[in-house]
N, C-alpha and C positions, 0 to 999 in steps of 0.2 A: 503494500500500500505506500502510495507517494505521501510526502510529508504534507503537501497542500491539501491534499483530500481530507485527511486526519483534522488538518487546521479548520477547514470549513465545516465537517461535520460537528467538532467541539463548538464551532460558533453556533450552529443551528440547536444543539442541545440546550445552550445557555438561553437563546432568546426564542427558543420554539414556545410550543403551547404547553398548557400546564399538563396535558396527559402525555406528553412527549418527555415528561421528567424534568422540563426546565425551571419549574418551580423550586427544586430542590437547590439548584445551583444558583440561581437568583437569591433566595434566602439566606445562603451562604454567603454572597456577596455583600448584601445588607448587612449581615454580622460583621463582616471584615470592616466595610465602611463604617458602623457605628462604633466599633472597637478603636478605629483610628482617630475619630474625632477628638476624645479626651487628651490623648498623647500629642496630637499636634496643638492643641490649645495650652497643655502644660508646657510644651517646647516653648512655645510663643511668651507664654507669661514667665517662665523662670528666665528664660534669655532676656527678656525684657527688664524683670526686677534686678537681675545683675548686673546688667549694663547700666541701668538708671542709678543705682546706687553706686556702682563702681565710679562711673562718671561724676557723681557729686563729689565723691572722695578725691579724685584726681584735680577737679577743676576748682574745688573750693578748700579742700584740705592739705593734701599731700603735695600737689602739684604732679608733673609727670616724671620729674627727677627730684631728688633732695641730694645737695652736697654738704657734707660736714666738714669742718676743720677737725682735725686729729689731736693738735697741738696748738698752743698758742704760738704760732707762727705764721709767715707768708700774710699775704696783704689782700683783703677781701675785694678792694676796687680792681686790682689787676685781675684776679681771678674771675669777677664779673664781665669785665673787658673780654678777657680771653674765652669765657662761654658765649657771649653775645657774637663774637666772630663767626660762630657756625651758622649755616643758612637755614637748617632746620630748627633753630631757637628762635622762640617769638617772643619770650618775655622772661626776664629773670628779676627776683627781688629775695634781698635778704630778710629774714624773719627771726623774731625771738618768741619762744613760748615757755610758758611758766604756769605753775598752778596757784591760784588764790580763792579768796573768799570774797563774794560780793554782797552787798548789804543793801535792801531796798527797804520801803516803807512797810512791806508786809513779811519781811523776813531775810534768811541769807543762806547762801548756798556756794557750795564749791564750783569752781569755774576752770577753764582752759583758757589762759590769756594768751592773746594771739597779739603780737606787734608786729606790722607790716606794712608797707607802704599803701596810699588810698588807691594807686592806680591799679593794684591788684584787683580790686573788687571792681573796679569798672574796665577790666579788659575783657575782650568780647566774649570768650569762652566762660567766664565767671558770670556775667549777666545772664547768660542764657540759662544757668541753673539758679538764680538768686531771685528771689520775690521779695520786695521791698513792702512790709505789711504796713509802715508809718516811718514817716520823716526820711532821712536819707541813707543810701547805700553804704557809704563808707565815712570813716572819722577825717574831719579836716584838720584839727586845731590838736595838741597835746592833752587838751580837757575834754575832748569828745569821746564817746563811747558807744559802740553799736552792739545790741543785743539780741541773740537768737528768740524767737516768740515764745518757745516754752520756758526758757529761761526767765523772760522780762515777766511772764503770767507768774511764774512761782514766787518771785519776789515782789510782785505788784508794782513793776516799773513801766513808766508811759514815756513816751517822746516829751523831753523838756524836763524831765526830773532829774534830781541829783542822787547818785548812788555812790556808794563808797567800796571801794577796792583794797582788799589788804593782801599783800605778798610779802616774801621774805627777803631779806637783805641782810649782807654781812656788814657789821658795825664796826667802828673804829677798834674795838676792842678783839676782833676776829670772830666773834659769836655771831650767829644769826639771829636777826630781830627784826619783828615785824614792821611793815611799813604801810601806813595807810593813806590813801588820796582820793580826793572827790572829783567824779566825772559826772558830765551832763551826757543824759541819753539822747543822742542824735537820730537814732533810727532802731527800727525793729525789723529783723528780716527773717526769711525761711527758706530752707532749700528744698521742701518737700519730703525731708526725710529727718522726723523728729532724732533719730538717735546722734545724727552727725551734727547738729546745730544746738542742740539742747542745752551744752556746757558752753558755748561759745561766748567769749567777751573779747571784743576787737577794739583795738586802740592803733592808733598810728605810731610811727618809728619814733618820735620825739615822746609820746605819751609812755612808750616801753621803756626809753632810757631813764625818764623819771621815776618810772615805778618798779622795775625789775633790773636786777642784777646778773653779771654773768655767770657767776657761781652758782646760781639756783634757776637757772634758765637754760633752755636749749638755743642754739644758734644754727640755723642753717641758711642754704641759698635754694629757694624754689626756682623750678625751671620749667618752662613750659614749652612744647616743641609741636611742630605741625601735625604730627599723628603718634599718639601715645603706643598706639597698637602695634606699629609696624616699625621692625628693623631698630630696637632699642639697644641690641647688644652691640652693634657696631659704633653707634654713638657713643656708649660707656667707653669704649675704648678710645677713641679719639678725645673724648673729655678728659680721661686720665693722662694721655699724652699732652694735652694743652695745658693742664694743670700742674702745680708742682707736687711733691710727694706728700705735703701736708694735709691734702684733701682726700676724701673718699666720696665716692658716686654710688647713689641707691636709687633704682627704679621704683616706678610706682608697684612694681610686681614684688620686689624686697621687700617694701614697707606694708604692704597688705597681703602679703604671702599665707599667714594663716587664715584670715578673713576670707580670701578670695578662694582658697582651697576648701573651705567650708561650703561657701556658696556651690562650688562646682559639685563636692561630694552629694550634696542636697540634691542638686539637679539629676546627677547622673541615677541616685536611687529613685527619684520620682520616675523618671524616663524606664529603669529597670521593672517597676512594679506595673507599669501601662503597658509595658512589653508582654507581661504576663498575659493581660486580657486580649492581646493580639494572638498570642499563642493557642488561648482557648477558642478564639473565633475562628483560627485556621482549622483546629480539629472538628469543627463544624463543616469545613470543606470536605474533610475525609468522610464523615457521616454521607452528606449530600452526594459525594462520588459514589459511595455505597449504594445509596437508594437509586441512583440514576443506573449505576450496572443492573440492577435488579429490573429496573422498568425496561432497559433496552436490551434484555436478553435476545430477543428475537432478531434485533440488528445485529448483535454481536455474532448470532451464528451464521446469518447471511453473508456477514463480510468474512467470515473466517471459511465457509464455503466457497466464495468467490476468490479466495486466495490471499486474504488478509493475514498478515504474520502476527506471531506475539506482540513482536515490537510496535507493530504499526495499530494493533487495537489499544496497547498501552498508552501509546502516544495521543489517541483520541482523548481518552479520558485525563491524562496529564496536561494536554492543551486546554480541556475544559477548566480545571482547577487552576491552571495560569491565567486564564481570561476572568475566572471569577475573583481570584485574588486582584488581577489588574485592574479590573472595574471597580470593585470594591473599594481598592486603594484611591482611584481617581476621586470618586465620589466622598470618600472620607476624609482625604486630604483636602477638597475643595471645601468641604462644609467646616472642617477644623480651620481652615485659613479665614474663612468667612467670621467665624465666632472670633478667634485669636485676633485679628486684626482689629474688630469692633468691640474688645472685652471692655474696654473703660465706658464705652456706651452702655452696654448691658449690665456692667457693674452698678453704674449711677441708676439706671431704671429698676432694676432689682432692689437698690437701697430705697428709692422711692415708694416702690410698692409696700415693701416691708414696713417702711416708716409709717404709712398711713394707715396700715392695719395696727400697728403698735400704737399711735396717737388714738385710734377708736377706743383703746382699752386702758388709755391713758399712761401708755408707756412712752420710753424715750425714742428719739430719732436711732435707726439702725444703722450702723456703718460695718460693711463688709471688711474694709480693709483699713484696720486702725492705722491712722498715721503716724501712731507712737512707735510702730514697729515696721510699717510698710511705707511704701512711697505712695502718696496721695493718687498720682496717675502713673500708669505702668506705660513705659515706652514700649512701641511696637518694634520688635526685633525679630525678623525670619531668618533662621539658620538654613539656606535652602541645600546645602549639603546634607545636614541633617535629615531634611525633610525628604529628600531623595533616598537616602539610607533607610528611612523609616518604610517608605514606601516598597524599597527592593526586599526589604526583610518580611513584610507582609506577603509579598508575591512568592519568595521564596519557602515561607511556611507553608503556604496554601498547596504549593506543588510537593513539598516534602511530605505532608501530612496524607496526601491522596495516593502516595506511590503505592501503599501496599493493596487498596481496593482497586487502582489501576491495573496494577501487574495482575492480579488475581483475573481480572476481566480478560486481559490477554490470554490466560491460560485455560480459559473455558474449552470444554469439549462440544464443539457445533453440533454433533448428532443429538448428544443428551439434551441440548437446548431446544432444538427443534422438537424432539419427542414430547418435552414439557409442554411446550407452547402451540 
């Protein structure tokens, strides 16, 4: 039997009338499609959450690179000039960070004090992830301070209020001593991810020099490049060559290694669990193929008498399982992409419906994504390579699962089949 004939017979079985057994394969294709929808949606949501959180850390937190001075030697101005000489480098800022206690009218809390030039917050990639809730985006004078939204809420601070920031400095006696200074709240900001900016307390370079000491703070040079996800290693080597031995370079992957690995592990585990659903759906293809073999025993007998080989008959049902997995994958991936791309709209709609019924029973509004732990809006990221692999995996599982019933169909004895029918 020619391969082309097996190809078209398998298509006829899939699209044929119910009494020809086509309902079995179509039902199995529907099962494949349904199983792929959640795995595609999970892939888009997981990749979107990872990319959204990572981008916020890169653009507002760690930068794309951080360069630290190993000991008190070298000239930071010369180092910054050397870094800026690279074409891929788009911005360079020296930064100081320290821990402190911030007190407002409603309480006090521990904070991470960031002292960096205002141009960092006005940089294009920073602005794209920064939402100004009230006031200004960046501190302009040494008395200005910018607070994260949840931080300001915790201490009851509003734009125009005066707050006190306490840090540790080394006194003339050589002992650490507290240093307190008053600042005026000039802005309240949010990056859409509470964990990142909940402790942020932002002042400018002059304010940092006034309130922080080198002994109790961390100094680094933040660097932003054209694409933080491409060819980082080559640029790191070039930076080492341009800087003297007193500096060390860390990429964002070095700085966020444990956190990023945790995100990736969670993503892989979710996809693995969803893949089990695809395997279960593929087993239905095996059952459908078995039922189709029973329904089409007369056809098998006629084909065998007409010269059909074991390989040819087996090929018909393997092609049938292939088409079942293929069309099921196309439908499932398409539906999954439609849902995943519009996931934010669907979440907001679901929240509105649930909140409506909650208010009927005097409950509070329902939030599916708690901004304290998740992004308020999920970026849509489609990994087309992963989508292709998932589709091929579903098709492969369908073919492998139907191998036994397909091979059994090829070994059936034609005279026994004709005698039974």
